[in-house]
N, C-alpha and C positions, 0 to 999 in steps of 0.2 A: 483461424483464431490463434492468436499468440498464447503461449503458456501463461503469461501474466494476466491475460483476460479472465482466467478462471478465479483469480483472487480478488476479493472485495477490497477496494481502496477508497478512502474518503479523507476530507480535510475539514476540520472544525476549529472554531475559535476557543481558546482556553483563557478564560478571564483570570484564572489563578496565575497562569504563567505570562499573560499579556502577549501571546503570540498564537499563530495558527499552528495546529498539530496535524501532521499527515499520518494516517494509520493504514497498516496492512497487517493485522495481527497474526495471520497465518505464516508470515515470513519475517517481519521485522517488528521491533517495538514501536518505532515511530521516528519522524523527523519534524523539525519545526522551522518556521520562517515568518516573515512579515507580510508577504504577498500570497494570498491563497491560490491564485491561478498559477503563479510560478512554482509554488510549493507542490501543487498537484503534478506538474510536469516533472519536478525533481523526484517526487514519490514514485512515479511510473518508471523513471530511469533507474532509481535505486532498486525497485522490485526486479526489473530486467537484469540488473547487475547481480543480484542475489541468485536469481534463477540460473544465470550463466555460471556463477561460481559452483552451485550445486552440480550442474551438468559437467563442468570441467573436472570436478572431484569424483565424478561417477556416483554421486549420491542421488537417491530418490527425492523428488520434491514431496513435501507434505501434502496430504489431501486438503483441499479447501474446506474449512469448517464454518467460516463466517460467511453468511449469505446476505445479500442486500434485502432490505424489507420490500415486500411487494406493495405497490401503490394500489389502493382500492378506488374504483371509480365512483 
């Protein structure tokens, strides 16, 4: 498992802003774009970059606090 897999990431439409917003609240405030699939790829790349920056600086990664919702059958 990659370190970034521990962090919850999602993309949602923002009617207020008229764009999709990509979230990973434990590491970044968010990114935005017009294509939700491309935005998710960019979000994952950004999270990987943030993690690499933390590691290069010798800083500890924050503990993941935001958890995905469990789907009930």
